[in-house]
C-alpha positions in Angstrom: 27.4 -10.0 14.4 25.0 -7.4 13.2 25.6 -8.5 9.6 24.9 -12.1 10.6 21.7 -11.1 12.3 20.6 -9.2 9.3 21.2 -12.1 7.0 19.4 -14.5 9.4 16.5 -12.1 9.6 16.3 -11.8 5.8 16.5 -15.6 5.5 13.8 -16.1 8.0 11.7 -13.6 6.2 12.2 -15.3 2.9 11.5 -18.7 4.3 8.3 -17.5 6.0 7.1 -15.7 2.9 7.6 -19.0 1.0 5.8 -21.0 3.6 2.7 -18.9 3.5 2.5 -18.7 -0.3 0.3 -21.7 -0.8 -2.2 -20.3 1.6 -2.1 -17.0 -0.2 -2.7 -18.6 -3.5 -5.9 -20.2 -2.1 -6.8 -16.8 -0.6 -6.4 -15.1 -3.9 -8.7 -17.5 -5.8 -11.6 -15.7 -4.3 -10.4 -12.4 -5.9 -11.6 -11.1 -9.2 -8.0 -10.3 -10.2 -5.8 -12.9 -11.8 -2.7 -11.4 -10.2 -0.8 -13.8 -8.0 2.3 -13.2 -6.0 5.5 -15.2 -6.8 7.0 -17.8 -4.5 9.7 -16.9 -2.0 10.6 -13.3 -2.9 14.1 -12.2 -1.8 14.9 -9.3 0.5 17.5 -7.0 -1.1 18.7 -3.4 -0.9 16.8 -0.7 -2.8 19.8 -0.3 -5.1 19.4 -3.9 -6.2 15.7 -3.6 -6.8 16.2 -0.4 -8.9 19.3 -1.6 -10.8 19.8 -0.2 -14.3 18.6 -2.5 -17.1 20.0 -3.3 -20.5 17.9 -2.3 -23.5 16.7 -5.9 -24.1 15.8 -6.2 -20.3 13.9 -2.9 -20.5 12.0 -4.0 -23.6 11.1 -7.3 -22.0 10.0 -5.6 -18.8 7.9 -2.9 -20.5 6.2 -5.6 -22.7 4.7 -7.3 -19.6 1.2 -6.8 -18.3 0.7 -5.8 -14.7 -0.1 -9.4 -13.8 2.9 -10.8 -15.6 5.2 -8.2 -14.0 4.1 -9.0 -10.5 4.3 -12.7 -11.2 8.0 -12.2 -12.2 8.9 -10.0 -9.3 11.4 -11.9 -7.2 12.9 -9.1 -5.1 11.6 -6.8 -2.3 13.3 -4.2 -0.1 12.5 -2.9 3.3 10.0 -0.1 3.4 10.9 3.6 4.1 9.8 4.5 7.7 8.5 8.0 7.8 7.4 8.2 11.5 7.9 6.4 14.8 4.8 6.1 17.0 4.3 5.7 20.8 3.5 2.1 21.2 2.0 2.8 24.6 -1.0 4.4 22.9 -2.0 1.3 21.0 -0.7 -1.8 22.7 0.6 -3.3 26.0 3.2 -5.3 24.0 5.8 -2.5 23.8 8.8 -4.8 23.4 9.6 -6.1 19.9 12.5 -8.2 18.6 12.5 -6.2 15.3 15.1 -3.4 15.2 13.7 0.2 15.1 15.1 0.7 11.6 12.9 -2.1 10.3 9.1 -2.1 10.0 7.0 -4.6 12.0 5.4 -5.5 8.7 7.1 -6.3 5.4 5.2 -5.2 2.3 5.2 -7.1 -1.0 5.5 -5.8 -3.5 7.8 -3.0 -2.2 6.5 -0.8 -5.0 3.2 -1.3 -6.7 3.4 -0.9 -10.5 0.7 -0.8 -13.1 1.6 -0.9 -16.8 0.1 -1.6 -20.2 -3.3 -0.5 -19.2 -6.4 0.6 -21.1 -8.3 3.8 -20.0 -11.5 3.2 -18.0 -10.8 -0.4 -17.2 -10.2 -1.6 -13.6 -6.9 -3.2 -12.6 -6.0 -4.8 -9.3 -2.8 -5.7 -7.4 -2.7 -7.3 -4.0 -0.5 -5.6 -1.3 0.7 -8.2 1.2 1.7 -7.0 4.6 3.3 -9.7 6.6 3.8 -9.6 10.4 7.6 -10.0 11.0 7.3 -9.8 14.8 6.9 -12.8 17.1 3.7 -11.5 18.6 0.3 -10.4 17.0 0.3 -6.9 15.7 -2.2 -4.4 14.2 -1.8 -2.9 10.7 -3.9 -0.7 8.5 -3.4 1.2 5.2 -4.2 4.9 5.0 -4.7 6.5 1.5 -5.1 10.0 0.3 -8.3 10.5 -1.7 -7.8 9.8 -5.3 -10.2 9.3 -8.3 -7.8 6.7 -9.7 -6.7 4.5 -6.8 -8.8 2.7 -4.2 -7.7 0.4 -1.3 -10.0 -2.5 -0.2 -9.0 -3.7 3.3 -9.4 -7.3 4.4 -12.6 -8.3 6.2 -10.7 -8.8 9.5 -9.2 -5.3 9.5 -8.9 -4.1 13.1 -7.9 -7.5 14.3 -4.3 -8.3 15.2 -2.3 -10.2 12.6 -0.6 -13.4 13.9 3.2 -13.7 13.7 4.4 -14.6 10.2 0.9 -14.3 8.8 0.1 -11.9 5.9 -2.7 -9.3 5.8 -3.8 -8.8 2.2 -5.1 -5.5 0.9 -6.5 -5.0 -2.7 -5.3 -2.0 -4.6 -7.6 -1.0 -7.5 -6.6 1.3 -10.3 -8.9 3.0 -12.8 -7.0 5.1 -15.4 -8.6 7.8 -17.5 -5.8 8.0 -20.0 -2.7 6.1 -21.1 -0.4 8.4 -19.1 1.6 8.2 -15.9 0.0 8.2 -12.5 1.6 8.2 -9.0 0.2 7.7 -5.5 1.5 6.8 -2.1 0.0 4.4 0.5 0.8 4.9 4.2 0.9 1.8 6.3 0.4 2.3 10.0 1.5 -0.3 12.5 1.6 -0.1 16.3 5.2 1.3 16.2 5.7 3.2 12.9 4.3 4.6 9.7 5.9 3.5 6.4 5.1 4.1 2.8 4.5 1.9 -0.2 4.7 3.9 -3.5 2.3 3.3 -6.4 3.4 4.0 -10.0 1.3 3.6 -13.1 3.4 3.7 -16.2 1.6 5.0 -19.3 2.9 5.1 -22.8 6.7 4.7 -23.1 9.3 5.3 -25.7 11.6 2.2 -26.3 14.8 2.6 -28.4 16.1 -0.7 -29.7 19.8 -0.2 -28.7 22.0 -3.3 -28.6 23.0 -4.6 -25.2 26.7 -4.6 -26.2 28.9 -2.7 -28.6 32.4 -4.2 -29.3 35.0 -2.2 -31.2 37.4 -5.2 -31.1 41.0 -4.2 -31.7 41.8 -0.6 -32.8 45.0 1.5 -33.1 45.9 3.6 -30.0 45.2 7.3 -30.4 43.1 6.6 -33.4 39.4 7.3 -33.8 37.2 4.3 -34.7 33.5 4.8 -35.3 30.5 2.5 -35.3 27.1 3.6 -36.7 24.0 2.5 -34.7 20.6 2.6 -36.5 18.1 3.0 -33.6 14.4 2.7 -34.0 11.6 3.8 -31.5 9.6 0.6 -31.1 7.6 2.0 -28.1 4.2 3.8 -28.1 5.4 7.3 -27.2 7.7 9.8 -28.9 11.2 9.5 -27.5 13.0 12.5 -25.8 16.4 11.3 -24.6 20.0 12.1 -23.8 23.0 9.8 -23.8 26.0 9.9 -21.4 29.3 8.1 -21.7 33.0 8.7 -20.7 36.3 8.7 -22.6 37.7 7.0 -24.6 34.1 6.6 -25.8 31.8 9.3 -27.1 28.5 9.6 -29.0 27.0 12.0 -31.5 24.3 13.2 -31.2 24.1 13.0 -27.4 20.5 14.4 -27.3 17.6 13.7 -29.5 13.9 13.1 -30.2 12.4 10.3 -32.2 8.8 9.7 -33.1 7.1 6.3 -32.7 8.2 4.0 -35.5 10.9 6.2 -36.8 14.7 5.6 -36.9 17.8 7.6 -36.6 21.6 7.1 -36.9 24.0 7.6 -33.9 27.8 7.5 -34.2 29.7 6.0 -31.3 33.4 6.8 -31.3 36.3 4.9 -29.6 39.5 6.9 -29.3 41.9 5.3 -26.8 44.9 7.2 -25.5 46.7 4.2 -24.1 47.4 0.6 -25.1 45.2 -2.1 -23.5 41.6 -3.0 -22.9 39.0 -0.3 -22.4 35.4 -0.7 -21.3 32.6 1.6 -20.4 28.9 2.3 -20.5 26.6 4.2 -22.8 23.7 5.4 -20.6 20.5 6.3 -22.3 18.3 8.6 -20.2 14.6 8.9 -21.2 12.6 12.0 -20.3 10.2 9.7 -18.4 12.9 8.8 -15.9 14.1 5.4 -17.1 17.7 4.7 -17.8 19.3 1.8 -19.7 22.9 1.0 -20.4 24.9 -0.4 -23.3 28.2 -2.1 -22.5 31.1 -0.8 -24.5 34.4 -2.5 -25.1 37.5 -1.9 -27.2 41.2 -3.0 -27.2 43.9 -0.5 -28.2 47.2 -1.7 -29.8 50.3 0.1 -31.1 50.5 0.4 -34.8 53.7 -0.3 -36.7 55.0 3.3 -36.6 58.6 3.5 -35.4 61.7 5.8 -35.2 64.8 4.5 -36.9 66.8 5.3 -33.8 66.1 6.1 -30.1 69.1 8.4 -29.5 71.2 10.9 -31.4 74.8 11.9 -30.8 75.7 15.2 -32.4 79.3 15.9 -33.0 81.2 18.6 -31.1 80.3 22.1 -32.4 81.9 25.5 -31.9 79.9 28.1 -30.0 77.9 30.3 -32.5 78.0 27.5 -35.1 75.5 24.7 -35.7 75.5 21.0 -36.4 72.7 18.7 -37.4 71.6 15.1 -37.5 68.5 13.4 -38.9 66.1 10.9 -37.6 63.4 9.0 -39.6 59.8 8.1 -38.7 58.7 4.9 -40.5 55.0 4.3 -40.9 54.4 0.7 -41.9 50.6 0.8 -41.1 47.6 1.5 -43.3 46.7 4.8 -41.6 48.0 8.4 -41.7 50.2 9.1 -38.7 50.3 12.6 -37.4 53.4 13.3 -35.3 54.3 16.0 -32.7 57.6 16.4 -30.9 56.7 17.2 -27.3 58.2 18.1 -23.9 56.3 15.5 -21.9 56.2 11.7 -22.2 52.5 11.3 -21.4 49.3 13.2 -21.6 49.0 12.8 -17.8 52.4 14.6 -17.2 51.3 17.3 -19.6 48.0 17.8 -17.9 49.8 18.0 -14.5 52.1 20.7 -15.7 49.1 22.7 -17.1 47.3 22.3 -13.8 50.4 23.5 -11.9 50.8 26.6 -14.2 47.0 27.4 -13.9 47.2 27.0 -10.1 50.1 29.5 -10.0 48.1 31.9 -12.2 45.1 31.7 -9.8 47.3 32.5 -6.8 49.0 35.4 -8.7 45.5 36.7 -9.7 44.4 36.6 -6.0 47.5 38.5 -4.9 47.1 41.1 -7.5 43.3 41.4 -6.8 44.0 41.9 -3.1 46.6 44.6 -3.9 44.2 46.2 -6.4 41.4 46.4 -3.7 43.9 48.2 -1.4 44.5 50.8 -4.1 40.8 51.2 -4.6 40.4 52.4 -1.1 42.3 55.6 -2.1 40.9 55.7 -5.6 37.4 54.2 -5.9 37.4 54.8 -9.7 39.9 52.0 -10.1 37.2 49.4 -9.4 36.1 49.8 -13.0 39.4 48.1 -14.1 38.8 45.0 -12.0 37.1 43.2 -14.8 40.1 43.9 -17.1 42.4 42.2 -14.5 40.1 39.2 -14.2 39.8 38.8 -18.0 43.6 39.0 -18.5 44.2 36.1 -16.1 41.3 34.1 -17.6 42.9 34.5 -21.1 46.2 33.4 -19.8 44.7 30.2 -18.3 42.9 29.6 -21.5 46.2 29.8 -23.4 47.8 27.4 -21.0 45.0 24.8 -21.4 45.2 25.1 -25.2 49.0 24.8 -25.4 50.0 21.6 -27.1 53.3 21.7 -25.3 55.4 21.2 -28.4 59.2 21.0 -27.9 61.0 24.4 -27.7 64.6 24.9 -26.9 67.3 27.5 -27.6 70.0 24.9 -28.0 68.2 22.0 -29.9 65.8 22.8 -32.7 63.6 20.1 -34.3 62.2 20.6 -37.8 59.4 19.9 -38.5 57.8 19.9 -35.1 54.7 18.3 -36.4 53.4 16.7 -39.6 51.9 13.7 -41.3 53.5 10.4 -42.4 51.4 8.6 -45.0 50.8 4.8 -44.9 53.9 2.7 -45.9 56.1 5.7 -46.1 58.7 7.7 -44.0 59.4 11.2 -42.9 62.8 12.7 -42.2 63.3 14.9 -39.1 66.3 17.2 -38.7 67.7 18.1 -35.3 69.9 21.2 -35.1 72.4 21.7 -32.3 73.3 25.4 -31.5 75.5 25.5 -28.3 75.5 28.7 -26.2 78.5 27.7 -24.1 81.2 25.1 -23.9 79.7 22.2 -22.1 77.9 18.8 -22.6 74.3 19.1 -23.5 71.7 16.4 -23.1 68.0 16.6 -23.8 65.1 14.1 -24.0 62.2 14.8 -26.3 59.1 12.7 -27.1 57.5 11.9 -30.5 53.8 11.6 -30.0 52.0 9.8 -32.7 48.3 10.6 -33.3 46.8 8.2 -35.7 44.6 9.9 -38.3 41.9 8.6 -40.7 42.8 6.1 -43.4 43.5 7.7 -46.8 40.6 7.8 -49.2 
């Protein structure tokens, strides 16, 4: 029921905002500013208002004037309440139908933004505070002293605002330079104080990344690269870093780029499993903005096969050896690097490494506790604690770096790893050296890592 109530409240708010727009437009005609609010803004969460943009959306947004940006603003969010007040000190109407977690007045815009301005000129944006309650309420805007921002209150300030009616304040901005400015307005009602942030965006770097990057179909466990030529089309030198997740990567991941200059970036797609893969390339500017590029690639198996999936080696006497061969056929146009491994998947291998490292951590803790007990009788032993810690750290490093190639005293595979060139084959020999009279069975896995095409 609470969700329904919230939806109804939001709908009423949007409908009421739309209903008073025509009156607002007439009201603004008397202002010097050409800035007009849009019709019927929608109430959404703060996350929706601040959603990440694609590079083209960011370019379009940053190209707008302050007036154009406000005219295109269709969303607003509920303001952040910073203090609840005692209503008994300001009004006899202590009851309100508005929940305590919502302000009595809804501000629009939720965040005032100035951009693409010229130093020493005056810019203006209206701040609309609409009474959401069903009874008349007081509201005022308090500002900290600033040489750049000024609030002009409506003529009827100090009078109660009727239900559903907006009170319009004029926010003036006079920049000295084409740089960033920030300020905060505090709105005071009879019940609470809430804030409306002001941001003035100065010069900005804009890198012309594509919105999407499609690797199409690529071999699994094979590295495919795409080169991006990126240019700074903004009016500020770019300082940025880029984030992404496997199976995608980018190089370089950090950089600087002067206005008008270009640079090359290499995006790599190296899938470890067959199927569709998608991700994001997130470009983070030093000015705080983030944009994302959608990444996609499909991984398929290449035509690389074993000539048989099982081997039966004839009976052999203890201390003697027998052998069979198996062939890897590479019918693709890439070099195939093969490894004979203990585990079927990378996930299984990683789990085993984690288990061994976890055992080493427990063993290190036990030995360290025992070592501290010995130090009670011989304090000089404390100097050797770092040696103990370093020994276990080296062991864990060896475990993490172990490629887990197949090793067995009974079955031997030669070679354990190597390359198979395009449209060729490689012969593998399996030796059987029994240690006792019994039936032996063993499963091993041929892991194919696709390499670069031959030059």
